[in-house]
C-alpha positions as CSV (number, residue, x, y, z in Angstrom):
1,X,27.1,20.8,20.9
2,X,24.5,21.7,18.3
3,X,21.2,19.6,18.5
4,X,20.3,18.3,15.2
5,X,17.2,16.7,16.0
6,X,14.3,17.2,13.7
7,X,11.1,17.9,16.0
8,X,7.6,18.1,14.3
9,X,5.0,20.3,15.7
10,X,6.9,20.2,19.0
11,X,5.4,16.7,19.7
12,X,7.5,14.2,17.6
13,X,11.1,13.5,17.2
14,X,11.5,12.2,13.7
15,X,13.8,9.3,13.2
16,X,14.8,7.0,10.3
17,X,13.2,7.0,6.8
18,X,11.0,4.1,6.4
19,X,9.9,4.4,2.9
20,X,8.2,6.4,0.2
21,X,5.5,6.8,-2.5
22,X,4.8,9.2,-5.2
23,X,3.1,11.5,-2.8
24,X,4.3,10.7,0.7
25,X,7.2,9.9,2.7
26,X,7.0,7.4,6.0
27,X,9.3,8.0,8.9
28,X,9.7,6.4,12.3
29,X,9.1,9.0,15.0
30,X,9.0,9.3,18.8
31,X,6.3,10.8,20.9
32,X,8.4,13.4,23.1
33,X,5.6,13.1,26.0
34,X,5.0,9.3,26.2
35,X,8.3,8.1,24.3
36,X,6.0,5.9,22.2
37,X,7.2,4.8,18.8
38,X,5.1,5.7,15.8
39,X,5.0,5.9,12.1
40,X,4.5,9.3,10.4
41,X,3.4,9.5,6.8
42,X,4.0,13.0,5.3
43,X,1.9,13.8,2.5
44,X,2.6,16.5,-0.2
45,X,-0.5,18.8,-0.3
46,X,0.4,20.3,-3.7
47,X,1.2,16.9,-5.3
48,X,-2.0,15.4,-4.1
49,X,-4.2,18.5,-5.1
50,X,-2.6,18.6,-8.6
51,X,-3.8,14.9,-9.2
52,X,-7.2,15.4,-7.6
53,X,-6.8,13.0,-4.7
54,X,-7.5,15.1,-1.7
55,X,-11.1,13.7,-1.7
56,X,-9.4,10.2,-1.2
57,X,-7.2,11.5,1.5
58,X,-10.1,12.9,3.5
59,X,-12.1,9.7,3.0
60,X,-9.3,7.5,4.4
61,X,-8.9,9.9,7.4
62,X,-12.6,9.5,8.1
63,X,-12.6,5.7,7.8
64,X,-9.5,5.3,10.1
65,X,-11.1,7.4,12.7
66,X,-14.2,5.3,12.3
67,X,-12.5,1.9,12.7
68,X,-11.1,1.4,16.2
69,X,-10.1,-2.3,16.7
70,X,-7.1,-4.2,18.1
71,X,-6.4,-5.7,14.7
72,X,-6.6,-2.5,12.6
73,X,-3.6,-0.2,12.5
74,X,-4.6,2.9,14.5
75,X,-4.5,6.3,13.3
76,X,-3.5,8.5,16.4
77,X,-3.9,11.9,14.9
78,X,-3.7,13.9,11.8
79,X,-1.8,17.3,11.6
80,X,-1.2,19.7,8.9
81,X,0.9,22.5,7.9
82,X,0.7,24.9,5.0
83,X,2.3,22.5,2.5
84,X,2.0,19.0,4.2
85,X,-0.5,16.6,5.9
86,X,0.9,14.4,8.6
87,X,-0.8,11.0,9.6
88,X,0.5,9.7,12.9
89,X,0.1,6.0,12.8
90,X,0.7,3.1,15.1
91,X,4.2,1.6,14.3
92,X,3.9,-2.2,13.3
93,X,7.3,-3.4,14.5
94,X,6.9,-6.9,13.2
95,X,6.6,-5.7,9.5
96,X,4.4,-7.2,7.0
97,X,2.9,-10.6,7.2
98,X,3.9,-10.8,3.5
99,X,7.6,-11.1,4.7
100,X,6.7,-14.0,7.0
101,X,5.0,-16.0,4.0
102,X,8.1,-15.4,1.8
103,X,10.2,-17.5,4.3
104,X,7.9,-20.4,4.2
105,X,4.2,-21.4,4.6
106,X,2.5,-21.4,7.9
107,X,1.1,-24.6,9.7
108,X,-2.6,-24.4,10.1
109,X,-2.5,-23.4,13.8
110,X,-0.4,-20.4,13.0
111,X,-2.6,-19.5,9.9
112,X,-5.9,-19.9,12.3
113,X,-4.5,-17.3,14.6
114,X,-4.0,-14.6,12.0
115,X,-7.1,-15.6,10.2
116,X,-9.2,-15.2,13.4
117,X,-7.6,-11.7,14.0
118,X,-8.3,-10.9,10.2
119,X,-11.8,-11.9,10.5
120,X,-12.4,-10.2,13.7
121,X,-11.0,-6.9,12.2
122,X,-13.0,-7.3,8.8
123,X,-16.2,-8.1,10.7
124,X,-15.9,-5.1,12.8
125,X,-15.2,-2.9,9.7
126,X,-18.3,-4.1,8.0
127,X,-20.4,-3.4,11.1
128,X,-19.2,0.1,10.8
129,X,-20.0,0.2,7.2
130,X,-16.6,0.2,5.8
131,X,-15.5,-2.2,3.1
132,X,-11.6,-2.4,2.8
133,X,-11.5,-3.8,-1.1
134,X,-7.7,-4.2,-0.9
135,X,-7.2,-7.1,1.5
136,X,-3.8,-8.8,0.9
137,X,-0.8,-10.0,3.0
138,X,1.2,-6.9,2.1
139,X,-1.6,-4.8,3.8
140,X,-1.5,-7.0,6.9
141,X,1.1,-5.8,9.5
142,X,2.5,-7.3,12.6
143,X,3.0,-5.6,15.9
144,X,5.9,-6.5,18.3
145,X,3.7,-9.5,19.8
146,X,3.0,-10.9,16.5
147,X,-0.7,-9.5,16.4
148,X,-2.1,-8.7,13.0
149,X,-3.0,-5.2,12.1
150,X,-5.2,-4.4,8.9
151,X,-3.6,-1.3,7.1
152,X,-4.0,0.7,4.1
153,X,-7.7,1.9,3.7
154,X,-6.9,4.1,0.8
155,X,-9.1,2.1,-1.5
156,X,-11.7,1.4,1.1
157,X,-15.4,2.4,0.7
158,X,-18.5,3.3,3.1
159,X,-21.7,1.7,2.8
160,X,-23.2,5.0,1.8
161,X,-21.2,4.9,-1.4
162,X,-23.2,2.4,-3.1
163,X,-25.5,3.3,-5.8
164,X,-29.4,2.8,-5.9
165,X,-28.8,-0.9,-6.5
166,X,-27.2,-1.1,-3.2
167,X,-23.9,-2.3,-4.8
168,X,-20.3,-0.7,-5.5
169,X,-19.1,-0.3,-8.8
170,X,-15.5,0.8,-8.7
171,X,-13.3,-1.8,-9.9
172,X,-10.1,-1.7,-7.6
173,X,-7.9,-4.1,-5.5
174,X,-5.1,-6.3,-6.4
175,X,-6.0,-8.8,-9.3
176,X,-4.9,-12.1,-7.5
177,X,-7.1,-11.2,-4.5
178,X,-10.1,-9.7,-6.2
179,X,-13.5,-11.4,-6.2
180,X,-15.0,-12.6,-9.4
181,X,-17.9,-10.2,-9.3
182,X,-15.6,-7.2,-8.9
183,X,-13.9,-8.1,-12.1
184,X,-17.2,-8.5,-14.0
185,X,-18.0,-4.7,-13.3
186,X,-21.6,-5.4,-12.9
187,X,-21.6,-4.0,-9.3
188,X,-20.7,-6.1,-6.2
189,X,-21.3,-6.2,-2.4
190,X,-18.5,-4.7,-0.5
191,X,-18.7,-7.3,2.4
192,X,-18.9,-10.3,0.1
193,X,-15.9,-9.0,-1.9
194,X,-13.7,-8.8,1.2
195,X,-14.6,-12.2,2.4
196,X,-13.3,-13.5,-0.9
197,X,-10.0,-11.8,-0.3
198,X,-9.9,-13.2,3.2
199,X,-10.2,-16.6,1.6
200,X,-7.4,-16.1,-0.8
201,X,-5.2,-14.9,2.1
202,X,-6.0,-17.9,4.2
203,X,-5.0,-20.2,1.3
204,X,-1.7,-18.3,0.7
205,X,-0.8,-18.5,4.4
206,X,-1.0,-22.5,4.5
207,X,0.0,-23.3,1.0
208,X,2.6,-20.6,0.6
209,X,1.4,-19.6,-3.0
210,X,-1.6,-18.0,-4.7
211,X,-4.6,-20.0,-5.5
212,X,-5.2,-18.3,-8.8
213,X,-1.7,-17.4,-10.1
214,X,-0.9,-17.3,-13.7
215,X,1.5,-15.3,-15.5
216,X,-1.2,-14.6,-18.1
217,X,-3.6,-12.1,-16.3
218,X,-6.5,-13.1,-18.8
219,X,-6.0,-16.7,-17.9
220,X,-5.9,-15.8,-14.1
221,X,-9.0,-13.9,-14.4
222,X,-10.7,-16.9,-16.2
223,X,-9.5,-19.1,-13.2
224,X,-10.9,-16.7,-10.7
225,X,-14.2,-16.4,-12.2
226,X,-14.6,-20.2,-12.3
227,X,-12.9,-20.6,-8.9
228,X,-10.2,-23.0,-10.4
229,X,-7.6,-23.8,-7.8
230,X,-5.8,-26.8,-6.4
231,X,-5.3,-27.4,-2.7
232,X,-1.8,-29.2,-1.6
233,X,-2.6,-32.7,-0.1
234,X,-1.4,-31.7,3.3
235,X,-4.5,-29.5,3.8
236,X,-7.0,-30.9,6.3
237,X,-10.5,-31.7,5.3
238,X,-11.9,-29.0,7.5
239,X,-9.6,-26.3,5.7
240,X,-10.7,-27.6,2.2
241,X,-14.2,-27.6,3.2
242,X,-14.0,-23.8,4.6
243,X,-12.0,-22.6,1.4
244,X,-14.7,-24.3,-0.7
245,X,-17.5,-22.1,1.0
246,X,-15.4,-18.9,0.8
247,X,-14.0,-19.1,-2.6
248,X,-17.4,-19.6,-4.1
249,X,-17.6,-17.6,-7.4
250,X,-21.3,-16.9,-6.7
251,X,-21.6,-14.0,-3.9
252,X,-25.0,-15.0,-3.0
253,X,-24.0,-18.5,-1.9
254,X,-20.6,-17.5,-0.8
255,X,-19.9,-17.9,3.0
256,X,-20.9,-15.0,5.4
257,X,-18.5,-14.2,8.3
258,X,-21.0,-15.8,10.7
259,X,-20.9,-18.9,8.6
260,X,-17.0,-18.8,8.8
261,X,-17.0,-18.4,12.5
262,X,-19.3,-21.6,12.7
263,X,-17.0,-23.8,10.4
264,X,-15.1,-26.7,12.2
265,X,-11.7,-25.4,11.1
266,X,-12.4,-21.9,12.6
267,X,-13.5,-23.3,15.9
268,X,-10.5,-25.5,16.4
269,X,-8.4,-24.3,19.5
270,X,-5.2,-22.4,18.4
271,X,-2.2,-24.4,19.8
272,X,0.6,-22.7,21.8
273,X,3.2,-23.3,19.0
274,X,1.0,-21.7,16.4
275,X,3.7,-19.6,14.8
276,X,5.7,-22.5,13.4
277,X,6.8,-21.9,9.7
278,X,7.2,-24.8,7.3
279,X,10.2,-23.6,5.3
280,X,10.0,-24.2,1.6
281,X,12.4,-23.1,-1.3
282,X,11.7,-19.5,-1.9
283,X,11.2,-20.3,-5.7
284,X,8.0,-22.1,-4.8
285,X,6.8,-19.9,-2.1
286,X,4.0,-17.3,-3.0
287,X,4.3,-17.9,-6.7
288,X,1.4,-20.5,-7.3
289,X,3.9,-23.2,-7.9
290,X,2.3,-26.6,-6.8
291,X,3.1,-29.7,-8.4
292,X,0.3,-32.2,-9.4
293,X,1.8,-34.8,-7.2
294,X,1.0,-32.9,-4.0
295,X,-2.1,-31.1,-4.9
296,X,-5.7,-32.0,-5.3
297,X,-8.5,-30.2,-6.9
298,X,-10.5,-28.1,-4.6
299,X,-12.9,-27.0,-7.4
300,X,-15.1,-28.8,-10.1
301,X,-12.7,-27.9,-12.8
302,X,-10.2,-30.4,-14.5
303,X,-8.5,-27.4,-16.5
304,X,-5.2,-26.1,-15.5
305,X,-3.5,-24.4,-18.4
306,X,-0.3,-22.3,-18.3
307,X,0.9,-19.9,-20.9
308,X,4.3,-20.3,-22.3
309,X,4.2,-16.8,-24.0
310,X,4.6,-13.3,-22.6
311,X,1.8,-11.9,-20.5
312,X,-0.8,-10.0,-22.5
313,X,-2.7,-7.1,-20.6
314,X,-6.2,-6.0,-21.2
315,X,-7.5,-2.7,-20.8
316,X,-8.3,-2.8,-17.2
317,X,-4.8,-3.9,-16.6
318,X,-3.3,-1.3,-18.6
319,X,-5.4,1.3,-16.8
320,X,-4.5,0.0,-13.3
321,X,-0.9,0.2,-14.2
322,X,-0.8,3.7,-15.4
323,X,0.4,6.2,-12.8
324,X,-2.8,8.4,-12.8
325,X,-4.9,5.5,-11.8
326,X,-2.5,3.8,-9.4
327,X,-3.3,4.9,-5.7
328,X,-1.3,2.3,-4.0
329,X,1.9,4.7,-3.8
330,X,-0.3,7.2,-1.8
331,X,-2.2,5.0,0.4
332,X,0.3,2.2,1.3
333,X,1.2,1.7,5.0
334,X,3.8,-0.9,4.0
335,X,6.5,1.7,4.0
336,X,7.9,1.9,0.4
337,X,6.8,0.7,-3.0
338,X,8.4,-2.8,-4.0
339,X,8.1,-2.5,-7.7
340,X,9.1,-0.2,-10.8
341,X,7.8,-0.4,-14.4
342,X,9.1,0.8,-17.6
343,X,7.8,0.5,-21.2
344,X,9.9,-0.4,-24.2
345,X,9.9,-0.7,-28.0
346,X,12.8,-3.2,-28.1
347,X,12.0,-6.9,-28.6
348,X,11.7,-9.2,-25.5
349,X,15.1,-10.9,-26.6
350,X,16.8,-7.5,-26.4
351,X,15.4,-6.8,-23.0
352,X,16.4,-10.2,-21.5
353,X,19.9,-9.7,-22.9
354,X,20.2,-6.2,-21.3
355,X,18.8,-7.8,-18.0
356,X,21.3,-10.7,-18.1
357,X,24.2,-8.2,-18.9
358,X,23.2,-6.1,-15.9
359,X,22.8,-9.2,-13.5
360,X,26.4,-10.2,-14.7
361,X,27.7,-6.5,-14.0
362,X,26.1,-6.5,-10.5
363,X,27.0,-10.1,-9.7
364,X,23.5,-11.1,-9.2
365,X,22.5,-14.7,-9.3
366,X,20.0,-15.5,-12.2
367,X,17.7,-18.0,-10.3
368,X,15.1,-18.9,-12.8
369,X,13.7,-17.9,-16.1
370,X,10.2,-18.8,-17.7
371,X,7.1,-17.4,-19.0
372,X,8.8,-13.9,-19.4
373,X,10.0,-13.9,-15.8
374,X,13.6,-13.5,-14.8
375,X,14.5,-14.1,-11.0
376,X,17.5,-12.3,-9.8
377,X,19.2,-12.6,-6.2
378,X,22.0,-10.6,-4.7
379,X,25.2,-12.6,-3.7
380,X,25.4,-11.2,-0.1
381,X,22.8,-11.0,2.5
382,X,21.5,-7.5,3.6
383,X,19.7,-6.0,6.3
384,X,16.6,-8.1,5.8
385,X,18.1,-11.2,4.1
386,X,19.0,-11.7,0.5
387,X,17.7,-9.0,-1.8
388,X,15.8,-10.8,-4.6
389,X,13.7,-9.3,-7.4
390,X,11.5,-10.4,-10.5
391,X,11.9,-9.0,-13.9
392,X,8.7,-9.7,-15.8
393,X,7.8,-8.7,-19.4
394,X,4.0,-8.0,-20.4
395,X,3.2,-7.6,-24.0
396,X,0.9,-4.4,-24.2
397,X,0.9,-4.5,-28.1
398,X,2.9,-5.7,-30.9
399,X,6.4,-4.0,-30.7
400,X,5.5,-2.3,-27.3
401,X,6.2,-4.0,-24.0
402,X,6.0,-3.2,-20.2
403,X,8.7,-4.3,-17.9
404,X,8.0,-4.9,-14.3
405,X,10.9,-5.0,-11.8
406,X,9.6,-6.3,-8.4
407,X,11.4,-6.8,-5.0
408,X,10.3,-10.2,-3.6
409,X,12.5,-10.4,-0.6
410,X,15.1,-8.1,1.4
411,X,15.1,-4.5,2.5
412,X,13.0,-2.1,0.4
413,X,15.5,0.8,0.9
414,X,18.3,-1.5,-0.3
415,X,16.1,-2.2,-3.5
416,X,15.4,1.5,-4.1
417,X,19.2,2.4,-3.8
418,X,20.1,-0.3,-6.3
419,X,17.2,0.8,-8.6
420,X,18.4,4.4,-8.4
421,X,22.3,4.0,-8.6
422,X,22.7,0.8,-10.9
423,X,19.6,-0.4,-12.7
424,X,18.0,2.6,-14.0
425,X,21.2,3.8,-15.6
426,X,22.0,0.6,-16.9
427,X,18.8,0.1,-18.6
428,X,18.7,3.7,-20.3
429,X,19.3,2.3,-23.8
430,X,16.2,0.1,-23.9
431,X,13.7,2.3,-22.0
432,X,10.9,4.2,-23.6
433,X,9.6,5.6,-20.3
434,X,9.6,4.8,-16.6
435,X,6.0,4.7,-15.0
436,X,5.7,7.8,-12.8
437,X,8.0,9.9,-15.0
438,X,6.5,12.8,-17.0
439,X,6.1,10.6,-20.2
440,X,3.3,9.1,-22.1
441,X,1.1,6.6,-20.0
442,X,0.9,3.0,-21.2
443,X,-2.7,3.4,-22.6
444,X,-1.6,6.4,-24.5
445,X,1.3,4.8,-26.1
446,X,-0.8,1.7,-27.1
447,X,-3.3,3.9,-28.7
448,X,-0.6,5.4,-30.6
449,X,1.0,2.1,-31.7
450,X,-2.4,0.7,-32.7
451,X,-3.0,3.9,-34.8
452,X,0.4,3.6,-36.5
453,X,-0.3,-0.2,-37.3
454,X,-3.6,0.6,-38.7
455,X,-2.4,3.3,-41.1
456,X,0.3,1.2,-42.2
457,X,-1.8,-1.5,-42.9
458,X,-4.3,0.6,-45.0
459,X,-4.0,-0.1,-49.0
460,X,-2.9,2.9,-50.9
461,X,-5.5,4.5,-52.9
462,X,-5.4,6.4,-56.1
463,X,-7.2,9.9,-56.1
464,X,-10.7,9.5,-57.8
465,X,-11.4,11.9,-60.6
């Protein structure tokens, strides 16, 4: 019988496809000598070189070789052929910590276990002069024993990358987890910024939602800059105190890792049943929805506004959404992108109507619609539970919208198949361009739209003699 196994470099047997980004595909594989299961990320050299990202690849390799810690995803080796680069990585069988949160918030004991491991890993990285800069639950994986593994060092920086002022100046990361000083773009201490992100992660683990969530990104940035957030009443006094010290908008007074380790909440013993999950309805989990009846202020602010209109994006958001600046698809260790975006010149009402029509055709349940967000859910359970996705509309400019479709639950490969076979073809009538396709990027389209509007508003002038 013919042997159809795919063998890489006479060392690894390639197995199932786990996911892919713009420049890389990830496969499960088995070491032929030891039998150990690994994840292999296969990067296309030509694609990476064309967009000038080879430097980032080399930096990621250097950093992952530098940080060897039980709670950091291990890079076993790097191999290369004429056209490909192969990252042989530790396989995190337990998946993403993000998926655990979507099923329900954690008890403080369970959160303490993961937070201990996160702080241990981050402290080690900092001792090696490495700043992660994109810490979030999606980049925290779990092994078969539920031990945390920090992954995705694609946006990380070395201490030697700082300027003469000793600070980093590249604005990067995921907005909801980014420290205020990073958003201010006046330079920041990489260690302090990572600590802020750890605080946001801790809040999310115990609350089940983001502390600074807002459908309007400008409003969210304002909340972050002032550290305006609410703690649910069940939070212990010790936890509230620790969060207050970590989520300090002033990096000079923000808690250091040594101070975190000395805190009363951190020093509490971890109970044996620490992995208990408090189940909540998925609509509330991870979306920043806490009612005032079960929340208390953790900051000095009394303001908590919510926008009822479509989200408006500023220049930083637009740039970070455009493919040329979005590095997440290249450096993700989460085995597959969970969102797709397209631009449109159709009004929001038309887009919503099309999405509702699509949902009816695919027999998707419409769970909730507010502030430009449509929540859809598959009627039947898939490999990893019910496939759920959010469709959110952002206003880039008058008469020019960006629509983001994001998987919030279920299997990534099921989502990608649904996107390719059903959603993309069904939306072709309203789409201007899909992000990642060879079309004008959002910022280019906005500039063109603004120029068109300016020209149309200019008063007509008679030629002077």
